[in-house]
C-alpha positions in Angstrom: -36.1 -10.6 5.6 -38.2 -8.2 3.5 -35.3 -8.0 0.9 -35.2 -11.7 0.6 -39.0 -11.9 -0.1 -38.7 -9.2 -2.7 -35.8 -11.0 -4.3 -38.0 -14.1 -4.8 -41.1 -12.2 -5.9 -39.5 -10.3 -8.8 -39.0 -13.4 -11.0 -42.6 -14.5 -10.4 -44.0 -11.1 -11.4 -41.9 -11.0 -14.5 -43.1 -14.5 -15.5 -46.7 -13.4 -15.1 -46.1 -10.4 -17.3 -44.5 -12.5 -20.0 -47.4 -15.0 -19.8 -50.0 -12.3 -20.3 -48.0 -10.8 -23.2 -47.8 -14.2 -24.8 -51.5 -14.7 -24.5 -52.2 -11.3 -26.0 -50.0 -12.1 -28.9 -51.7 -15.5 -29.4 -55.1 -13.8 -29.3 -54.1 -11.2 -31.9 -52.6 -13.9 -34.1 -55.9 -15.9 -33.9 -57.9 -12.9 -34.8 -55.7 -12.1 -37.7 -55.9 -15.8 -38.9 -59.7 -15.7 -38.6 -59.8 -12.5 -40.5 -57.6 -14.1 -43.2 -60.0 -17.1 -43.3 -63.0 -14.9 -43.6 -61.6 -12.9 -46.5 -59.8 -15.3 -48.8 -58.0 -13.9 -51.9 -59.7 -15.1 -55.0 -59.3 -14.2 -58.7 -62.0 -11.9 -60.2 -62.8 -11.0 -63.8 -65.0 -8.4 -65.5 -67.6 -9.9 -67.8 -67.2 -8.8 -71.5 -69.3 -9.3 -74.6 -68.0 -11.4 -77.5 -69.1 -12.6 -80.9 -69.1 -16.4 -80.7 -70.4 -19.3 -82.7 -72.2 -22.2 -81.1 -72.9 -25.6 -82.8 -75.9 -27.8 -82.4 -75.1 -31.5 -83.2 -77.4 -34.1 -84.8 -76.5 -37.8 -85.4 -76.0 -38.4 -89.2 -75.7 -41.4 -91.5 -73.5 -41.2 -94.7 -74.3 -42.6 -98.2 -72.7 -42.1 -101.6 -74.6 -39.9 -104.0 -75.1 -43.0 -106.1 -75.6 -46.3 -104.4 -76.5 -48.9 -106.9 -77.1 -52.6 -106.1 -75.8 -55.2 -108.6 -78.2 -58.1 -109.2 -78.4 -61.0 -111.7 -81.0 -60.8 -114.5 -80.9 -64.6 -115.1 -80.3 -67.6 -112.9 -76.9 -69.3 -112.9 -73.8 -70.2 -111.0 -71.0 -67.7 -110.7 -68.0 -68.8 -112.6 -65.8 -65.7 -112.2 -65.5 -62.7 -109.9 -63.5 -60.1 -111.9 -63.2 -57.3 -109.3 -62.3 -56.9 -105.7 -63.9 -54.9 -102.9 -63.0 -51.2 -103.0 -62.0 -51.3 -106.6 -62.9 -48.4 -108.9 -65.0 -49.5 -111.9 -66.6 -47.9 -114.9 -70.1 -48.0 -116.1 -70.5 -51.1 -118.2 -67.5 -52.9 -116.8 -68.0 -56.7 -116.3 -68.0 -57.6 -112.6 -69.2 -61.2 -112.6 -69.6 -64.0 -115.1 -72.3 -66.7 -114.9 -72.3 -70.2 -116.3 -74.1 -70.0 -119.7 -73.2 -73.4 -121.3 -76.8 -74.5 -121.4 -77.9 -71.2 -122.9 -75.2 -71.5 -125.6 -76.6 -74.8 -126.6 -80.1 -73.4 -126.7 -78.7 -70.5 -128.8 -77.3 -73.0 -131.4 -80.6 -74.8 -131.6 -82.4 -71.5 -132.0 -80.0 -70.4 -134.7 -80.7 -73.6 -136.6 -84.4 -72.8 -136.4 -83.8 -69.4 -137.8 -81.9 -70.9 -140.8 -84.6 -73.4 -141.4 -87.3 -70.8 -141.4 -85.3 -68.6 -143.7 -84.9 -71.5 -146.2 -88.7 -72.0 -146.1 -89.3 -68.4 -146.9 -86.7 -68.4 -149.7 -88.4 -71.5 -151.2 -91.9 -70.1 -151.2 -91.1 -66.7 -152.7 -90.7 -67.8 -156.3 -93.7 -70.0 -156.0 -95.8 -67.1 -155.0 -94.4 -65.0 -157.8 -95.5 -67.6 -160.3 -98.9 -67.9 -158.6 -98.3 -71.5 -157.9 -99.2 -71.0 -154.2 -101.1 -68.3 -152.4 -99.4 -65.4 -150.7 -100.9 -66.6 -147.4 -98.4 -69.4 -147.2 -95.5 -67.1 -147.7 -96.7 -64.7 -145.0 -97.1 -67.6 -142.6 -93.5 -68.7 -143.3 -92.3 -65.2 -142.7 -94.1 -65.1 -139.4 -92.4 -68.3 -138.4 -89.1 -66.8 -139.4 -89.7 -63.8 -137.2 -90.6 -66.0 -134.2 -87.4 -68.0 -134.7 -85.3 -64.8 -134.8 -87.1 -63.5 -131.6 -86.4 -66.7 -129.8 -82.7 -66.6 -130.9 -82.3 -63.0 -129.9 -83.9 -63.7 -126.5 -81.4 -66.5 -125.8 -78.4 -64.4 -126.9 -79.6 -61.6 -124.7 -79.7 -64.0 -121.7 -76.2 -65.1 -122.6 -75.1 -61.5 -122.4 -76.8 -61.1 -119.1 -74.4 -63.8 -117.9 -71.8 -61.0 -118.0 -73.0 -58.9 -115.0 -71.8 -55.3 -115.5 -71.5 -52.2 -113.3 -74.5 -49.9 -113.7 -72.5 -46.8 -112.8 -69.1 -45.4 -112.3 -68.0 -45.8 -108.7 -66.4 -48.1 -106.2 -67.2 -51.8 -105.5 -68.6 -52.5 -102.0 -68.8 -55.8 -100.2 -69.0 -58.8 -102.5 -71.7 -60.9 -101.0 -71.6 -63.9 -103.4 -68.4 -65.7 -104.7 -67.5 -68.2 -107.3 -69.8 -71.3 -107.3 -72.8 -69.5 -105.7 -76.2 -69.8 -107.4 -77.8 -66.5 -108.2 -81.2 -65.5 -109.7 -83.3 -62.4 -110.3 -85.3 -63.2 -107.1 -82.2 -63.4 -104.8 -82.8 -61.1 -101.8 -79.1 -60.2 -101.3 -77.4 -58.2 -104.1 -74.2 -59.6 -105.5 -72.5 -56.3 -104.6 -73.1 -52.6 -104.5 -71.3 -49.9 -106.6 -71.2 -46.5 -105.1 -70.2 -43.1 -106.4 -68.6 -41.5 -103.3 -67.0 -38.5 -105.0 -69.6 -36.7 -103.0 -71.6 -38.1 -100.1 -75.0 -37.4 -98.5 -75.3 -36.9 -94.8 -78.9 -37.7 -93.5 -80.0 -36.3 -90.2 -83.2 -35.3 -88.4 -84.7 -32.7 -86.1 -87.8 -33.1 -83.9 -90.8 -30.9 -84.7 -89.9 -28.2 -82.2 -86.2 -28.0 -83.2 -87.3 -27.9 -86.9 -89.8 -25.0 -86.3 -87.3 -23.0 -84.3 -84.6 -23.6 -86.9 -86.6 -22.8 -90.0 -88.4 -19.8 -88.5 -85.1 -18.2 -87.5 -83.6 -18.8 -90.9 -83.3 -16.0 -93.4 -85.7 -16.0 -96.4 -89.3 -15.5 -97.4 -90.1 -19.1 -98.2 -88.7 -22.5 -97.6 -86.7 -22.6 -100.9 -85.0 -19.3 -100.2 -84.4 -20.3 -96.6 -82.6 -23.5 -97.7 -80.4 -21.5 -100.1 -79.4 -19.1 -97.3 -78.7 -21.7 -94.7 -75.1 -21.6 -93.3 -72.5 -24.3 -94.2 -72.5 -27.2 -91.8 -69.6 -29.3 -90.4 -69.3 -33.1 -89.9 -67.9 -34.6 -86.8 -66.6 -38.1 -87.6 -67.0 -41.2 -85.4 -63.5 -40.9 -84.0 -64.1 -37.4 -82.8 -62.2 -35.6 -85.5 -63.7 -32.9 -87.7 -64.0 -33.6 -91.4 -62.0 -31.1 -93.4 -64.8 -30.2 -95.9 -67.9 -28.1 -95.1 -71.2 -29.3 -96.3 -74.4 -27.7 -97.7 -78.0 -28.5 -96.6 -79.7 -29.3 -99.9 -83.1 -30.6 -99.0 -85.6 -30.7 -96.1 -88.4 -33.3 -96.1 -91.8 -31.6 -96.5 -93.5 -34.1 -94.1 -93.1 -35.0 -90.5 -92.4 -38.7 -89.9 -95.5 -40.0 -88.1 -93.5 -42.7 -86.3 -90.7 -40.6 -85.0 -92.2 -37.1 -85.1 -89.1 -35.8 -86.8 -88.2 -34.0 -90.0 -85.3 -35.3 -92.1 -82.6 -33.2 -93.7 -80.0 -34.0 -96.3 -76.6 -32.3 -96.6 -74.0 -32.9 -99.3 -70.2 -33.0 -98.8 -67.4 -33.2 -101.3 -65.3 -36.3 -100.7 -62.1 -36.0 -102.8 -60.0 -38.2 -100.5 -62.7 -41.0 -100.3 -62.4 -41.0 -96.5 -66.2 -41.1 -96.3 -68.1 -44.1 -97.6 -71.5 -45.9 -97.4 -72.4 -46.7 -93.8 -70.2 -44.1 -92.1 -71.8 -42.3 -89.1 -71.1 -39.0 -87.6 -72.7 -35.8 -86.3 -73.8 -32.8 -88.3 -72.9 -29.5 -86.6 -75.1 -26.5 -87.5 -73.6 -23.2 -86.5 -75.4 -20.3 -84.8 -73.6 -16.9 -84.3 -74.2 -14.9 -81.2 -73.1 -11.3 -81.8 -72.0 -9.1 -78.8 -73.1 -11.8 -76.4 -72.5 -11.8 -72.6 -70.2 -14.8 -71.9 -68.9 -16.4 -68.7 -66.3 -19.1 -68.2 -67.9 -22.4 -67.1 -65.1 -22.7 -64.6 -66.5 -19.6 -62.8 -69.9 -21.2 -62.3 -71.3 -23.9 -60.0 -74.5 -25.8 -60.1 -77.1 -26.2 -57.3 -80.4 -28.1 -57.7 -80.1 -28.0 -61.5 -79.5 -24.3 -61.7 -76.3 -22.4 -62.5 -74.8 -19.8 -60.2 -71.9 -17.3 -60.1 -70.6 -15.1 -57.4 -70.9 -11.4 -58.2 -68.3 -9.2 -56.5 -69.2 -5.7 -55.3 -67.0 -2.6 -54.7 -66.7 -3.6 -51.1 -65.3 -7.0 -51.9 -68.6 -8.8 -50.9 -69.2 -11.9 -53.1 -73.0 -12.5 -53.6 -74.4 -15.7 -55.1 -76.4 -15.0 -58.3 -78.4 -17.3 -60.5 -77.8 -17.1 -64.3 -79.6 -18.5 -67.4 -77.5 -19.8 -70.3 -78.5 -19.8 -74.0 -75.7 -22.0 -75.4 -72.3 -23.5 -74.7 -69.3 -22.5 -76.8 -66.2 -24.3 -75.9 -65.6 -23.6 -72.2 -67.9 -20.6 -72.2 -71.6 -20.1 -71.4 -73.6 -17.7 -73.5 -75.7 -15.9 -71.0 -79.4 -15.1 -71.5 -80.0 -13.4 -68.1 -78.4 -12.8 -64.7 -75.2 -11.0 -65.8 -74.4 -7.8 -67.7 -71.3 -6.5 -69.4 -68.9 -5.1 -66.7 -70.1 -7.2 -63.8 -67.3 -8.7 -61.8 -67.5 -12.3 -60.7 -65.3 -14.8 -58.9 -63.4 -16.6 -61.6 -62.2 -19.6 -59.6 -63.2 -21.2 -56.4 -66.8 -20.1 -56.4 -67.9 -23.6 -55.4 -65.9 -23.2 -52.2 -67.8 -20.1 -51.0 -70.9 -20.4 -48.8 -73.6 -17.7 -48.8 -72.5 -14.0 -49.1 -68.8 -13.9 -48.4 -66.2 -11.2 -48.0 -63.2 -11.8 -50.2 -60.0 -10.0 -51.2 -60.5 -9.7 -55.0 -57.5 -10.2 -57.2 -58.4 -8.9 -60.7 -57.3 -11.0 -63.7 -57.7 -10.6 -67.5 -60.8 -12.5 -68.7 -59.0 -14.4 -71.4 -56.5 -15.8 -68.9 -59.5 -17.7 -67.3 -61.5 -18.3 -70.5 -58.7 -19.7 -72.7 -59.7 -22.7 -74.8 -59.4 -26.1 -73.3 -57.4 -28.4 -75.5 -59.2 -31.6 -76.5 -57.3 -34.8 -77.0 -59.0 -37.4 -79.2 -58.1 -41.1 -78.7 
């Protein structure tokens, strides 16, 4: 009977042993999993120093170096428009013709008056020489002749003003008035504009603080020397592309605009391809070089309540949240003012997923593999 009980007890005991062993394995597995969760593997980089160039942008408006309005000097109807918009013209080239038929008739009458006055002078000259009449009569006739000539010359000048010519070499802008339109010297709208855009001016402004910071940090003893030593500037076009010519800041307004509190600047750019024209807009980019600056990839940072943080990694693998201050942004890098030093190790990716001080398994990576430039696609 005892053998029979023992026979049935053995399987039960073996089952209990297997159950306890299984529970032990599960417990160990859970502990290992928790340990793995508590110490995630994250990429880590060492902070270097680099020489980088940051750009500060300011909205700019573009104008040709010569931007001359074309207006009528006399009143009349336009009979011919001899050029088209965008056409290259020369100084003195006729752009418009005005109706001058009435003036031509007036000129014929004035010419007749000149001839009559000349006849009168010619008739009186021998009489004066023979002392038949006084010289006063001859001088009076000469004065009348001069008046007639002046009237005639004035009318012929007005007829020539009917041929409206380009005041400069350049390119024709929008033609605001066409054939049949009545124009006069008092017309508010110009007939067109002729612009020399072989070079263009880019106008932009800084507020008072920006201006003072900019000009005080510029090299030179006085404002003239500072302007001469200013770095070349770039122009970002309205479509997001960078203009292929660098520009030079030529002038800085000596007064602050009372209405806007800003100081205006003028930069000049060569425009051989005529891509730029009057009315274009863009952004002036002024460079500033940071030599041996501490830099950090933006991807390695996270923001909290308006401040920027990184996770520093110690020798023991402990990641500690640390606040940093940036000076500038260059591409996908921050130039650091405080909070990091050369050689510090930080979590390169996944910092926003950590909470508080966290133990990690650091996986060191080259800095440039994290800080490689981000390609920009302009549409």
